[in-house]
C-alpha positions as a Markdown table, in Angstrom:
| # | Residue | x | y | z |
|---|---|---|---|---|
| 1 | Met | 119.1 | 114.0 | 92.7 |
| 2 | Pro | 116.2 | 114.6 | 90.3 |
| 3 | Pro | 115.7 | 111.8 | 87.7 |
| 4 | Ala | 117.3 | 111.9 | 84.2 |
| 5 | Gly | 115.3 | 113.9 | 81.5 |
| 6 | Arg | 114.6 | 112.3 | 78.2 |
| 7 | Asp | 117.5 | 113.9 | 76.5 |
| 8 | Gly | 121.1 | 113.0 | 76.8 |
| 9 | Pro | 123.0 | 109.6 | 77.2 |
| 10 | Glu | 121.2 | 108.8 | 80.6 |
| 11 | Gly | 117.8 | 109.5 | 79.2 |
| 12 | Gln | 118.5 | 107.4 | 76.2 |
| 13 | Arg | 119.8 | 104.5 | 78.3 |
| 14 | Leu | 116.6 | 104.6 | 80.5 |
| 15 | Thr | 114.3 | 104.9 | 77.2 |
| 16 | Gly | 116.0 | 101.6 | 76.1 |
| 17 | Met | 115.6 | 100.0 | 79.1 |
| 18 | Met | 111.9 | 100.5 | 79.3 |
| 19 | Ser | 111.5 | 98.5 | 76.0 |
| 20 | Ala | 111.5 | 95.4 | 78.4 |
| 21 | Val | 108.4 | 96.8 | 80.1 |
| 22 | Asp | 104.7 | 96.0 | 79.0 |
| 23 | Pro | 104.1 | 98.7 | 76.3 |
| 24 | Ala | 100.7 | 99.5 | 78.0 |
| 25 | Val | 102.7 | 100.4 | 81.2 |
| 26 | Arg | 105.6 | 102.7 | 79.7 |
| 27 | Ala | 103.1 | 104.7 | 77.6 |
| 28 | Asp | 102.8 | 107.5 | 80.1 |
| 29 | Ala | 106.2 | 107.2 | 81.7 |
| 30 | Ala | 108.1 | 109.6 | 79.7 |
| 31 | Ala | 105.8 | 112.4 | 80.5 |
| 32 | Thr | 106.6 | 112.0 | 84.2 |
| 33 | Leu | 110.4 | 111.9 | 84.0 |
| 34 | Ser | 110.8 | 115.4 | 84.9 |
| 35 | Val | 108.9 | 115.0 | 88.4 |
| 36 | Asp | 111.1 | 116.0 | 91.3 |
| 37 | Arg | 112.8 | 113.1 | 92.9 |
| 38 | Arg | 111.1 | 114.0 | 96.3 |
| 39 | Thr | 107.8 | 113.1 | 94.7 |
| 40 | Leu | 108.8 | 109.8 | 93.7 |
| 41 | Leu | 108.0 | 106.4 | 95.4 |
| 42 | Ala | 111.6 | 106.4 | 96.8 |
| 43 | Gly | 113.3 | 102.9 | 96.8 |
| 44 | Ala | 110.4 | 100.7 | 95.7 |
| 45 | Ala | 112.3 | 97.4 | 96.6 |
| 46 | Gly | 115.4 | 98.2 | 98.6 |
| 47 | Ala | 117.7 | 99.6 | 101.0 |
| 48 | Leu | 116.8 | 103.2 | 101.0 |
| 49 | Ala | 119.0 | 104.4 | 103.8 |
| 50 | Val | 119.2 | 106.8 | 106.8 |
| 51 | Gly | 120.1 | 110.0 | 105.2 |
| 52 | Gly | 119.7 | 112.8 | 107.8 |
| 53 | Leu | 117.5 | 115.1 | 105.7 |
| 54 | Ser | 114.8 | 117.0 | 107.1 |
| 55 | Gly | 111.1 | 117.1 | 105.7 |
| 56 | Ser | 107.9 | 119.0 | 106.3 |
| 57 | Ala | 105.6 | 118.2 | 109.2 |
| 58 | Arg | 102.8 | 115.9 | 108.5 |
| 59 | Ala | 99.6 | 115.6 | 110.5 |
| 60 | Ala | 99.8 | 113.3 | 113.4 |
| 61 | Ser | 97.3 | 112.4 | 116.1 |
| 62 | Arg | 97.6 | 111.1 | 119.9 |
| 63 | Ala | 100.8 | 109.1 | 120.9 |
| 64 | Gly | 100.8 | 106.1 | 123.4 |
| 65 | Ser | 103.2 | 103.4 | 124.5 |
| 66 | Leu | 102.5 | 100.0 | 126.2 |
| 67 | Ala | 104.6 | 97.4 | 127.7 |
| 68 | Gly | 105.7 | 94.3 | 125.7 |
| 69 | Arg | 106.8 | 91.0 | 126.7 |
| 70 | Pro | 107.5 | 90.0 | 130.5 |
| 71 | Gly | 110.9 | 90.9 | 131.9 |
| 72 | Pro | 112.9 | 93.7 | 133.6 |
| 73 | Arg | 110.8 | 96.8 | 134.1 |
| 74 | Phe | 111.7 | 99.2 | 131.3 |
| 75 | Asp | 113.4 | 102.3 | 132.5 |
| 76 | Pro | 110.6 | 104.9 | 132.6 |
| 77 | Ala | 112.8 | 107.7 | 131.9 |
| 78 | Leu | 114.2 | 106.1 | 128.7 |
| 79 | Ala | 110.5 | 105.1 | 127.9 |
| 80 | Arg | 109.4 | 108.9 | 128.1 |
| 81 | Arg | 112.4 | 109.9 | 126.1 |
| 82 | Leu | 111.6 | 107.2 | 123.2 |
| 83 | Gln | 108.0 | 108.3 | 123.3 |
| 84 | Arg | 109.1 | 112.0 | 122.7 |
| 85 | Ile | 111.3 | 111.0 | 119.7 |
| 86 | Leu | 108.4 | 109.2 | 118.2 |
| 87 | Asn | 106.2 | 112.2 | 118.6 |
| 88 | Glu | 108.8 | 114.5 | 117.1 |
| 89 | Ala | 109.2 | 112.0 | 114.2 |
| 90 | Val | 105.7 | 112.4 | 113.2 |
| 91 | Arg | 104.8 | 116.0 | 114.1 |
| 92 | Gly | 108.2 | 118.0 | 114.8 |
| 93 | Pro | 110.1 | 120.1 | 112.6 |
| 94 | Gly | 111.9 | 117.2 | 111.0 |
| 95 | Gly | 108.7 | 114.9 | 110.9 |
| 96 | His | 107.1 | 113.8 | 107.8 |
| 97 | Ala | 105.4 | 110.5 | 108.4 |
| 98 | Pro | 101.8 | 110.3 | 109.4 |
| 99 | Gly | 102.6 | 107.8 | 112.2 |
| 100 | Ala | 105.3 | 105.5 | 113.6 |
| 101 | Ile | 105.8 | 102.5 | 115.8 |
| 102 | Leu | 109.1 | 101.8 | 117.8 |
| 103 | His | 109.8 | 98.5 | 119.7 |
| 104 | Val | 112.7 | 98.0 | 121.9 |
| 105 | His | 113.8 | 95.1 | 124.0 |
| 106 | Gly | 116.8 | 93.5 | 125.6 |
| 107 | Pro | 117.3 | 90.9 | 128.3 |
| 108 | Arg | 118.5 | 93.5 | 130.8 |
| 109 | Leu | 116.6 | 96.4 | 129.4 |
| 110 | Gly | 113.1 | 95.0 | 129.4 |
| 111 | Ser | 110.7 | 95.8 | 126.6 |
| 112 | Phe | 109.1 | 99.0 | 125.1 |
| 113 | Thr | 106.5 | 99.6 | 122.2 |
| 114 | Gly | 105.6 | 103.1 | 121.5 |
| 115 | Val | 103.3 | 104.5 | 118.9 |
| 116 | Ala | 102.6 | 108.0 | 117.6 |
| 117 | Gly | 100.5 | 109.5 | 114.9 |
| 118 | Leu | 98.2 | 108.0 | 112.3 |
| 119 | Ala | 97.8 | 104.4 | 110.7 |
| 120 | Arg | 95.4 | 106.1 | 108.3 |
| 121 | Val | 95.1 | 109.5 | 107.3 |
| 122 | Ser | 91.5 | 109.8 | 106.0 |
| 123 | Pro | 89.4 | 108.9 | 107.8 |
| 124 | Ala | 91.8 | 109.1 | 110.8 |
| 125 | Val | 92.8 | 106.1 | 112.6 |
| 126 | Ala | 95.4 | 106.1 | 115.3 |
| 127 | Met | 98.5 | 104.0 | 114.9 |
| 128 | Arg | 98.4 | 100.9 | 116.9 |
| 129 | Ala | 101.4 | 98.7 | 118.2 |
| 130 | Ala | 100.3 | 95.5 | 116.5 |
| 131 | Asp | 99.5 | 97.1 | 113.1 |
| 132 | Arg | 100.9 | 95.2 | 110.0 |
| 133 | Phe | 102.7 | 97.0 | 107.3 |
| 134 | Arg | 104.8 | 96.5 | 104.3 |
| 135 | Ala | 108.4 | 95.9 | 105.2 |
| 136 | Gly | 110.4 | 96.3 | 102.0 |
| 137 | Ser | 113.9 | 94.8 | 101.9 |
| 138 | Ile | 113.7 | 93.4 | 105.3 |
| 139 | Val | 112.6 | 90.3 | 103.3 |
| 140 | Lys | 116.3 | 89.9 | 102.1 |
| 141 | Pro | 117.4 | 88.2 | 105.4 |
| 142 | Phe | 114.5 | 85.8 | 105.1 |
| 143 | Val | 115.5 | 85.0 | 101.6 |
| 144 | Ala | 119.1 | 84.5 | 102.5 |
| 145 | Ala | 118.2 | 82.4 | 105.5 |
| 146 | Arg | 116.3 | 79.9 | 103.3 |
| 147 | Val | 119.4 | 79.9 | 100.7 |
| 148 | Leu | 121.7 | 79.1 | 103.6 |
| 149 | Gln | 119.4 | 76.4 | 105.0 |
| 150 | Leu | 119.5 | 74.8 | 101.5 |
| 151 | Ala | 123.3 | 75.0 | 101.5 |
| 152 | Glu | 123.3 | 73.3 | 104.8 |
| 153 | Arg | 121.3 | 70.4 | 103.4 |
| 154 | Gly | 123.6 | 69.8 | 100.3 |
| 155 | Arg | 120.9 | 71.2 | 98.0 |
| 156 | Leu | 123.3 | 73.8 | 96.6 |
| 157 | Ser | 126.6 | 75.2 | 97.3 |
| 158 | Leu | 127.3 | 78.9 | 98.3 |
| 159 | Asp | 130.4 | 78.9 | 95.8 |
| 160 | Ala | 128.3 | 77.4 | 92.9 |
| 161 | Arg | 128.2 | 79.6 | 89.8 |
| 162 | Leu | 124.9 | 80.7 | 88.4 |
| 163 | Pro | 125.0 | 78.1 | 85.5 |
| 164 | Ala | 124.7 | 75.3 | 88.1 |
| 165 | Val | 121.9 | 76.7 | 90.1 |
| 166 | Leu | 119.8 | 78.4 | 87.5 |
| 167 | Pro | 118.3 | 77.5 | 84.2 |
| 168 | Ala | 119.8 | 78.6 | 81.0 |
| 169 | Arg | 116.9 | 81.1 | 80.0 |
| 170 | Val | 117.9 | 83.0 | 83.2 |
| 171 | Val | 121.7 | 82.9 | 83.2 |
| 172 | Gly | 121.7 | 83.7 | 79.4 |
| 173 | Arg | 120.7 | 87.2 | 80.1 |
| 174 | Phe | 124.1 | 88.0 | 81.9 |
| 175 | Ala | 127.4 | 87.5 | 80.2 |
| 176 | Asn | 129.3 | 87.3 | 83.5 |
| 177 | Ala | 126.9 | 84.4 | 84.9 |
| 178 | Pro | 129.7 | 81.8 | 84.8 |
| 179 | Asp | 131.8 | 84.0 | 87.2 |
| 180 | Ile | 129.1 | 84.8 | 89.6 |
| 181 | Ser | 128.4 | 82.5 | 92.7 |
| 182 | Val | 125.6 | 82.3 | 95.0 |
| 183 | Arg | 127.4 | 83.8 | 97.6 |
| 184 | Met | 128.2 | 86.9 | 95.6 |
| 185 | Leu | 124.4 | 87.3 | 95.0 |
| 186 | Leu | 123.8 | 86.9 | 98.9 |
| 187 | Ala | 126.4 | 89.7 | 99.7 |
| 188 | His | 125.7 | 92.0 | 96.7 |
| 189 | Arg | 129.1 | 91.5 | 95.2 |
| 190 | Ser | 128.1 | 90.2 | 91.8 |
| 191 | Gly | 128.1 | 93.4 | 89.8 |
| 192 | Ile | 124.6 | 92.7 | 88.3 |
| 193 | Ala | 123.0 | 96.2 | 87.8 |
| 194 | Asp | 119.9 | 97.2 | 89.7 |
| 195 | Trp | 116.6 | 97.1 | 87.9 |
| 196 | Asp | 115.2 | 99.4 | 90.6 |
| 197 | Thr | 115.8 | 102.8 | 89.0 |
| 198 | Asp | 114.3 | 106.3 | 89.6 |
| 199 | Leu | 112.2 | 105.6 | 86.2 |
| 200 | Met | 110.8 | 102.4 | 87.5 |
| 201 | Asn | 109.6 | 103.9 | 90.7 |
| 202 | Ile | 107.5 | 106.3 | 88.7 |
| 203 | Val | 106.2 | 103.6 | 86.5 |
| 204 | Ile | 105.3 | 101.5 | 89.6 |
| 205 | Ala | 103.5 | 104.6 | 91.4 |
| 206 | His | 101.4 | 105.2 | 88.3 |
| 207 | His | 100.4 | 101.4 | 87.8 |
| 208 | Pro | 99.9 | 100.0 | 91.4 |
| 209 | Glu | 97.7 | 97.1 | 90.1 |
| 210 | Lys | 100.3 | 95.8 | 87.5 |
| 211 | Leu | 101.5 | 92.3 | 88.1 |
| 212 | Trp | 105.3 | 92.5 | 87.5 |
| 213 | Thr | 107.1 | 89.4 | 86.2 |
| 214 | Ile | 110.5 | 88.3 | 87.1 |
| 215 | Ala | 111.3 | 88.3 | 83.3 |
| 216 | Glu | 110.6 | 92.0 | 83.3 |
| 217 | Lys | 113.0 | 92.8 | 86.2 |
| 218 | Leu | 115.9 | 90.6 | 84.8 |
| 219 | Asp | 115.6 | 92.2 | 81.3 |
| 220 | Leu | 115.6 | 95.7 | 82.9 |
| 221 | Ala | 118.7 | 94.6 | 84.9 |
| 222 | Ala | 120.3 | 93.0 | 81.9 |
| 223 | Ala | 119.9 | 96.1 | 79.6 |
| 224 | Gln | 122.4 | 97.8 | 81.9 |
| 225 | Pro | 126.2 | 97.3 | 81.8 |
| 226 | Ser | 127.7 | 95.2 | 84.7 |
| 227 | Leu | 129.0 | 97.5 | 87.5 |
| 228 | Phe | 132.2 | 95.4 | 88.0 |
| 229 | Ala | 133.9 | 92.3 | 87.5 |
| 230 | Pro | 132.3 | 89.7 | 89.8 |
| 231 | Gly | 133.4 | 89.4 | 93.4 |
| 232 | Thr | 135.6 | 92.6 | 93.2 |
| 233 | Ser | 133.5 | 95.3 | 94.8 |
| 234 | Tyr | 130.1 | 95.9 | 96.6 |
| 235 | Ala | 126.9 | 97.4 | 95.2 |
| 236 | Tyr | 123.4 | 97.0 | 96.6 |
| 237 | Ser | 121.2 | 95.5 | 93.7 |
| 238 | Asn | 117.8 | 94.1 | 94.1 |
| 239 | Thr | 118.3 | 92.0 | 90.9 |
| 240 | Glu | 120.5 | 89.7 | 93.1 |
| 241 | Tyr | 117.7 | 88.9 | 95.4 |
| 242 | Asn | 115.4 | 88.2 | 92.5 |
| 243 | Leu | 117.8 | 85.7 | 91.2 |
| 244 | Leu | 118.2 | 84.2 | 94.8 |
| 245 | Gly | 114.3 | 83.7 | 94.7 |
| 246 | Leu | 114.8 | 81.7 | 91.5 |
| 247 | Val | 117.7 | 79.9 | 92.9 |
| 248 | Ile | 115.3 | 78.7 | 95.9 |
| 249 | Glu | 112.7 | 77.7 | 93.3 |
| 250 | His | 115.1 | 75.7 | 91.0 |
| 251 | Ala | 116.5 | 73.8 | 94.1 |
| 252 | Thr | 113.3 | 72.9 | 95.5 |
| 253 | Gly | 110.6 | 72.9 | 92.8 |
| 254 | Arg | 108.4 | 75.3 | 95.0 |
| 255 | Ser | 108.0 | 79.0 | 95.0 |
| 256 | Trp | 110.4 | 81.1 | 97.1 |
| 257 | Arg | 107.2 | 82.4 | 99.0 |
| 258 | His | 106.2 | 78.8 | 99.9 |
| 259 | Glu | 109.6 | 77.8 | 101.1 |
| 260 | Ile | 110.3 | 80.9 | 103.2 |
| 261 | Ala | 106.9 | 80.4 | 104.8 |
| 262 | Arg | 107.2 | 76.8 | 105.3 |
| 263 | Arg | 110.9 | 76.9 | 106.8 |
| 264 | Val | 111.2 | 80.5 | 108.2 |
| 265 | Ile | 107.9 | 82.1 | 109.1 |
| 266 | Arg | 105.9 | 79.0 | 110.4 |
| 267 | Pro | 108.8 | 77.4 | 112.5 |
| 268 | Leu | 109.4 | 80.7 | 114.2 |
| 269 | Gly | 105.7 | 81.3 | 115.0 |
| 270 | Leu | 105.5 | 84.6 | 113.2 |
| 271 | Met | 101.6 | 84.6 | 113.2 |
| 272 | Arg | 101.2 | 88.1 | 111.7 |
| 273 | Thr | 103.8 | 87.6 | 108.9 |
| 274 | Ser | 102.9 | 86.8 | 105.2 |
| 275 | Leu | 104.2 | 86.9 | 101.8 |
| 276 | Pro | 101.0 | 87.8 | 99.8 |
| 277 | Ala | 101.0 | 86.3 | 96.4 |
| 278 | Pro | 101.1 | 88.5 | 93.1 |
| 279 | Gly | 97.5 | 90.0 | 92.7 |
| 280 | Asn | 96.8 | 90.0 | 96.5 |
| 281 | Arg | 97.0 | 93.8 | 97.2 |
| 282 | Ser | 95.1 | 93.8 | 100.4 |
| 283 | Ile | 96.3 | 93.6 | 104.0 |
| 284 | Arg | 94.0 | 91.8 | 106.3 |
| 285 | Gly | 93.2 | 93.0 | 110.0 |
| 286 | Ala | 94.6 | 96.1 | 111.7 |
| 287 | Arg | 97.2 | 97.8 | 109.4 |
| 288 | Ala | 98.9 | 101.0 | 108.8 |
| 289 | His | 98.6 | 102.6 | 105.5 |
| 290 | Gly | 101.5 | 103.5 | 103.6 |
| 291 | Tyr | 101.9 | 107.0 | 102.2 |
| 292 | Ser | 104.1 | 108.5 | 99.4 |
| 293 | Arg | 104.1 | 111.7 | 97.4 |
| 294 | Leu | 103.6 | 111.6 | 93.5 |
| 295 | Asp | 103.3 | 114.6 | 91.3 |
| 296 | Gly | 103.2 | 117.1 | 94.3 |
| 297 | Arg | 100.4 | 115.2 | 96.3 |
| 298 | Arg | 100.3 | 112.6 | 99.0 |
| 299 | Ile | 98.8 | 109.3 | 97.8 |
| 300 | Asp | 98.0 | 106.2 | 99.7 |
| 301 | Ala | 100.6 | 103.4 | 98.2 |
| 302 | Thr | 99.4 | 100.6 | 100.6 |
| 303 | Gly | 97.8 | 98.7 | 97.7 |
| 304 | Ile | 100.6 | 98.5 | 95.2 |
| 305 | Asp | 100.9 | 94.8 | 94.2 |
| 306 | Pro | 103.4 | 92.6 | 96.0 |
| 307 | Ser | 104.8 | 91.5 | 92.7 |
| 308 | Met | 106.5 | 95.1 | 92.3 |
| 309 | Ala | 109.8 | 93.8 | 93.7 |
| 310 | Gly | 109.2 | 90.0 | 94.4 |
| 311 | Ala | 112.1 | 88.4 | 96.4 |
| 312 | Ala | 114.1 | 91.8 | 96.7 |
| 313 | Gly | 111.5 | 93.2 | 99.0 |
| 314 | Gly | 109.0 | 96.0 | 97.9 |
| 315 | His | 105.4 | 95.1 | 99.1 |
| 316 | Ala | 106.3 | 91.4 | 99.2 |
| 317 | Leu | 106.5 | 91.1 | 103.1 |
| 318 | Val | 103.7 | 92.1 | 105.5 |
| 319 | Thr | 104.5 | 92.0 | 109.2 |
| 320 | Thr | 104.8 | 93.6 | 112.6 |
| 321 | Val | 107.3 | 95.1 | 114.8 |
| 322 | Gly | 106.7 | 92.2 | 117.1 |
| 323 | Asp | 107.3 | 89.6 | 114.5 |
| 324 | Leu | 110.3 | 91.3 | 113.2 |
| 325 | Ser | 111.9 | 91.5 | 116.5 |
| 326 | Arg | 111.1 | 87.6 | 117.1 |
| 327 | Phe | 112.7 | 86.9 | 113.6 |
| 328 | Leu | 116.1 | 88.6 | 114.3 |
| 329 | Asp | 116.5 | 87.4 | 117.8 |
| 330 | Ala | 115.9 | 83.9 | 116.4 |
| 331 | Leu | 118.1 | 84.3 | 113.5 |
| 332 | Leu | 120.9 | 85.7 | 115.7 |
| 333 | Lys | 120.7 | 82.8 | 118.0 |
| 334 | Gly | 121.1 | 80.3 | 115.2 |
| 335 | Arg | 117.6 | 78.9 | 115.5 |
| 336 | Leu | 117.1 | 78.6 | 111.9 |
| 337 | Phe | 120.4 | 76.7 | 111.1 |
| 338 | Arg | 121.8 | 73.4 | 112.1 |
| 339 | His | 125.4 | 74.4 | 112.1 |
| 340 | Ser | 126.8 | 77.5 | 114.0 |
| 341 | Asp | 129.2 | 77.9 | 111.2 |
| 342 | Thr | 126.2 | 78.9 | 109.0 |
| 343 | Leu | 125.5 | 81.9 | 111.0 |
| 344 | Arg | 129.2 | 82.6 | 111.3 |
| 345 | Gln | 129.2 | 83.0 | 107.4 |
| 346 | Met | 126.0 | 85.0 | 107.3 |
| 347 | Leu | 127.5 | 87.6 | 109.8 |
| 348 | Thr | 130.9 | 87.6 | 108.0 |
| 349 | Phe | 130.8 | 91.3 | 106.8 |
| 350 | Gly | 132.8 | 92.4 | 103.8 |
| 351 | Pro | 133.4 | 96.1 | 103.4 |
| 352 | Ala | 130.6 | 98.0 | 102.1 |
| 353 | Gln | 129.6 | 101.7 | 101.5 |
| 354 | Gly | 126.3 | 103.2 | 101.5 |
| 355 | Pro | 124.0 | 106.0 | 102.8 |
| 356 | Gly | 123.0 | 105.9 | 106.4 |
| 357 | Gly | 126.2 | 104.5 | 107.5 |
| 358 | Val | 126.3 | 101.2 | 105.9 |
| 359 | Val | 129.9 | 99.9 | 106.5 |
| 360 | Gly | 129.5 | 96.1 | 105.9 |
| 361 | Tyr | 127.2 | 93.6 | 104.2 |
| 362 | Gly | 127.2 | 90.0 | 105.1 |
| 363 | Leu | 124.8 | 87.3 | 103.6 |
| 364 | Gly | 121.6 | 89.2 | 103.8 |
| 365 | Ile | 122.5 | 91.3 | 106.7 |
| 366 | Glu | 123.6 | 95.0 | 106.9 |
| 367 | Gln | 126.2 | 96.5 | 109.4 |
| 368 | Arg | 125.7 | 100.2 | 110.0 |
| 369 | Val | 127.7 | 102.7 | 112.1 |
| 370 | Phe | 125.6 | 105.5 | 113.5 |
| 371 | Pro | 126.8 | 109.2 | 114.1 |
| 372 | Asn | 127.5 | 108.5 | 117.9 |
| 373 | Gly | 129.6 | 105.5 | 116.7 |
| 374 | Val | 127.0 | 102.8 | 117.7 |
| 375 | Glu | 127.2 | 99.6 | 115.6 |
| 376 | Ser | 124.0 | 97.9 | 114.3 |
| 377 | Ile | 123.4 | 94.6 | 112.3 |
| 378 | Gly | 120.1 | 94.0 | 110.8 |
| 379 | His | 118.3 | 95.5 | 107.5 |
| 380 | Leu | 116.6 | 98.5 | 106.4 |
| 381 | Gly | 113.5 | 98.1 | 104.4 |
| 382 | Gly | 112.1 | 101.0 | 102.1 |
| 383 | Thr | 109.2 | 100.5 | 99.8 |
| 384 | Ala | 106.3 | 102.7 | 98.4 |
| 385 | Gly | 104.8 | 104.2 | 101.3 |
| 386 | Tyr | 106.8 | 102.6 | 104.1 |
| 387 | Phe | 110.2 | 102.4 | 105.9 |
| 388 | Ala | 110.9 | 99.7 | 108.2 |
| 389 | Trp | 114.3 | 98.8 | 110.2 |
| 390 | Ile | 115.1 | 95.8 | 112.3 |
| 391 | Ala | 118.5 | 95.7 | 114.1 |
| 392 | Arg | 120.6 | 94.5 | 116.9 |
| 393 | Leu | 122.9 | 96.7 | 118.8 |
| 394 | Pro | 125.6 | 94.1 | 119.6 |
| 395 | Ala | 127.4 | 96.3 | 122.4 |
| 396 | His | 124.3 | 96.9 | 124.1 |
| 397 | Gly | 122.4 | 93.7 | 123.6 |
| 398 | Val | 119.2 | 95.3 | 122.4 |
| 399 | Thr | 116.9 | 94.8 | 119.5 |
| 400 | Ile | 115.1 | 97.6 | 117.6 |
| 401 | Ala | 112.2 | 97.3 | 115.3 |
| 402 | Ala | 110.8 | 100.5 | 113.8 |
| 403 | Met | 108.3 | 101.3 | 111.1 |
| 404 | Leu | 107.3 | 104.8 | 109.6 |
| 405 | Asn | 104.3 | 104.8 | 107.2 |
| 406 | Ser | 106.1 | 107.2 | 104.8 |
| 407 | Asp | 108.9 | 106.5 | 102.3 |
| 408 | Asp | 110.6 | 109.8 | 103.4 |
| 409 | Asp | 113.7 | 109.8 | 105.3 |
| 410 | Pro | 113.6 | 107.7 | 108.5 |
| 411 | Ser | 116.5 | 109.3 | 110.4 |
| 412 | Pro | 114.3 | 111.7 | 112.6 |
| 413 | Leu | 113.1 | 108.4 | 114.1 |
| 414 | Leu | 116.0 | 106.0 | 114.0 |
| 415 | Ile | 119.1 | 108.2 | 114.9 |
| 416 | Pro | 117.6 | 109.7 | 118.1 |
| 417 | Ala | 116.3 | 106.4 | 119.2 |
| 418 | Val | 119.7 | 104.6 | 118.8 |
| 419 | Glu | 121.4 | 107.5 | 120.6 |
| 420 | Ala | 118.8 | 107.4 | 123.4 |
| 421 | Ile | 119.3 | 103.7 | 124.0 |
| 422 | Ala | 123.1 | 103.8 | 123.7 |
| 423 | Ala | 123.3 | 106.7 | 126.2 |
| 424 | Thr | 121.1 | 105.2 | 128.6 |
| 425 | His | 121.9 | 101.4 | 128.3 |
| 426 | Ser | 125.8 | 101.3 | 128.1 |
């Protein structure tokens, strides 16, 4: 739906929220509030979902695929079908992304990695299987894993209330803080509002170089009323994972980026995954540029500052489909935890409703059901210029990692790919 205009209660509320933002940044925001929703950087930080919408075709170049890790020979017929789906996702009637990558593997299935289209539009550079990209909210399972590790080691309790795990200057912003637990933050059940609004997406788009502070995000969230009493319902909120980043820092005395790199990324050997610090807007090496639409034109959104969403996602996580696949496989094998009960808690899904077939949310993990009834567990990541997805299909023992370098609807790739895998590997 289009963003609210400047008149009426909703416009007044958003204007009030913007008082928490640097005056130099909000100066031109009001003038852009009437921009159509399709031109925005949809979902700067979070779980923009598989919506089943169509989009106009975008330019694409050659497509190709390659074999991945050793193992069973991947079904050639399925490989051809997945490659056709990739091609269609970038240049078919429903395609809209300049390029895409799809990685699929399973112990009985073997491994496939396919690419299609462009990693960079101008000058044209073909997409490559090992290209790095911004993975949006897929950072949330990384954050959740580190919080659960700290709970295993007795550094905090998942049922501790916020005043016990955060400084007063943080919890004082939220009236319900004494009733909110760490577990509620992990499961999106705190009732704290999301700072990531349509208006903020406009502001971020127009100010890609701005270094966003955690205080600005918390103030934007605190300016909104609580969504529900803590623990009584579900609502996806990026604010909760910004608070979890602070929980990690309060418990360890080190930044959440440092802790996740030290305890999650390095132990798993994710050599092409990083968490660039605020101010570091570049991506080293082979990379896919991310594209969005703003004010009716396509823009390169690759260089928006990684502080845009912090521990909630956005541009904070740079990775590859191969590294994401290794991360999820290791996570679901329990390799990051000392006790099997920790993974059990992470994968205990409470009821949730969201676009794209979201039916449950655990502790940093989404549960989705696709139109053909296939269940997946993992996480979607939408950010300015990109969509990424990492998931396991439990009934089929298959792991999927995908990326499109557009922040439009990813369903033209994800839905047909899941259907093809389910139909072939049942």
